[in-house]
C-alpha positions as CSV (number, residue, x, y, z in Angstrom):
1,M,0.0,0.0,0.0
2,E,2.9,2.4,0.8
3,V,4.5,1.8,-2.6
4,I,1.2,2.7,-4.4
5,I,0.9,6.0,-2.5
6,K,4.6,6.9,-3.1
7,S,4.1,6.0,-6.8
8,F,1.1,8.3,-7.2
9,I,2.9,11.1,-5.4
10,G,5.9,10.6,-7.7
11,V,3.8,10.6,-10.8
12,F,1.9,13.7,-9.6
13,C,5.1,15.6,-8.9
14,L,6.6,14.5,-12.3
15,M,3.5,15.8,-14.1
16,L,3.5,19.1,-12.2
17,L,7.2,19.6,-13.0
18,T,6.5,18.8,-16.7
19,V,3.6,21.2,-17.0
20,T,5.5,23.9,-15.2
21,G,8.5,23.4,-17.5
22,I,6.4,23.6,-20.6
23,G,4.7,26.7,-19.3
24,I,8.0,28.4,-18.6
25,T,9.4,27.5,-22.0
26,A,6.3,28.7,-23.8
27,T,6.4,32.0,-21.8
28,S,10.1,32.4,-22.7
29,V,9.4,31.9,-26.4
30,S,6.5,34.4,-26.2
31,A,8.8,37.1,-24.7
32,R,11.5,36.3,-27.2
33,N,9.1,36.7,-30.1
34,A,7.9,40.0,-28.7
35,N,11.4,41.3,-28.4
36,A,12.2,40.1,-32.0
37,F,9.1,41.8,-33.3
38,L,9.9,45.2,-31.9
39,S,12.5,46.3,-34.4
40,A,12.8,50.0,-34.9
41,E,14.8,49.7,-38.1
42,R,11.8,49.4,-40.4
43,I,10.3,52.7,-39.3
44,E,13.6,54.5,-39.1
45,A,14.6,53.4,-42.6
46,A,11.3,54.8,-43.9
47,H,12.0,58.1,-42.1
48,F,8.9,57.7,-39.9
49,A,6.5,57.4,-42.9
50,E,2.8,57.1,-41.7
51,D,2.0,54.2,-44.0
52,V,5.0,52.1,-42.7
53,I,3.9,52.9,-39.1
54,E,0.4,51.8,-39.9
55,A,1.7,48.6,-41.5
56,C,3.8,47.8,-38.4
57,Q,0.7,48.4,-36.2
58,A,-1.3,46.1,-38.4
59,D,1.4,43.4,-38.2
60,A,1.3,43.8,-34.4
61,R,-2.5,43.4,-34.3
62,E,-2.2,40.1,-36.2
63,M,0.2,38.8,-33.6
64,D,-2.1,40.0,-30.7
65,Y,0.3,42.8,-29.7
66,D,-0.5,46.4,-29.2
67,L,2.0,48.7,-30.9
68,S,2.0,52.5,-30.2
69,V,4.3,54.8,-32.0
70,E,4.8,58.4,-31.1
71,V,6.7,60.6,-33.6
72,Y,8.0,64.0,-32.5
73,R,8.5,66.8,-35.0
74,P,10.2,70.1,-34.4
75,G,7.9,73.1,-34.5
76,G,6.8,73.8,-38.1
77,S,8.7,70.9,-39.6
78,K,7.0,68.1,-41.6
79,Q,9.9,65.7,-41.1
80,A,10.2,63.8,-37.9
81,A,13.3,64.1,-35.7
82,Y,12.8,61.3,-33.3
83,G,10.1,59.1,-31.7
84,S,9.3,56.2,-29.5
85,M,7.7,52.8,-29.9
86,T,5.9,50.8,-27.2
87,L,4.9,47.2,-27.6
88,T,2.4,45.7,-25.2
89,Y,1.7,42.0,-25.0
90,D,0.3,39.4,-22.7
91,Y,2.9,37.4,-20.7
92,G,2.4,34.4,-18.3
93,I,1.7,30.8,-17.7
94,S,-1.9,30.2,-18.6
95,F,-2.1,26.7,-16.8
96,F,-1.6,28.4,-13.5
97,D,-3.6,31.5,-14.4
98,L,-0.5,33.6,-14.0
99,E,-0.8,36.3,-16.7
100,N,0.0,39.9,-16.9
101,T,0.8,42.6,-19.4
102,R,4.3,43.6,-20.3
103,K,5.6,46.6,-22.2
104,I,8.7,47.1,-24.2
105,A,9.8,50.6,-25.2
106,V,12.3,51.6,-27.9
107,D,13.5,55.0,-28.9
108,L,13.5,55.9,-32.6
109,W,16.2,58.2,-34.0
């Protein structure tokens, strides 16, 4: 009888460890993908063009991210001097209902 109880506890602990490991790995991949998505080079290469910014925001919506881009222009100028991008995404282990929202910010030059 004692062996059966120890076996069930061992199997339970092994399954808990497996589910936790898979959750941590999936969360890590999610964070890596968000970091890889947030690349300022595309917008900077286009000199802050509105259609490129809108295309980047559409790509972010397809991946369930929220991308906000703020472009700062000197007074009276039509060309942007600098800006900032902020990517918001959900982060967490869904099996344990541990989810929150993370933000990544990048400066545009």
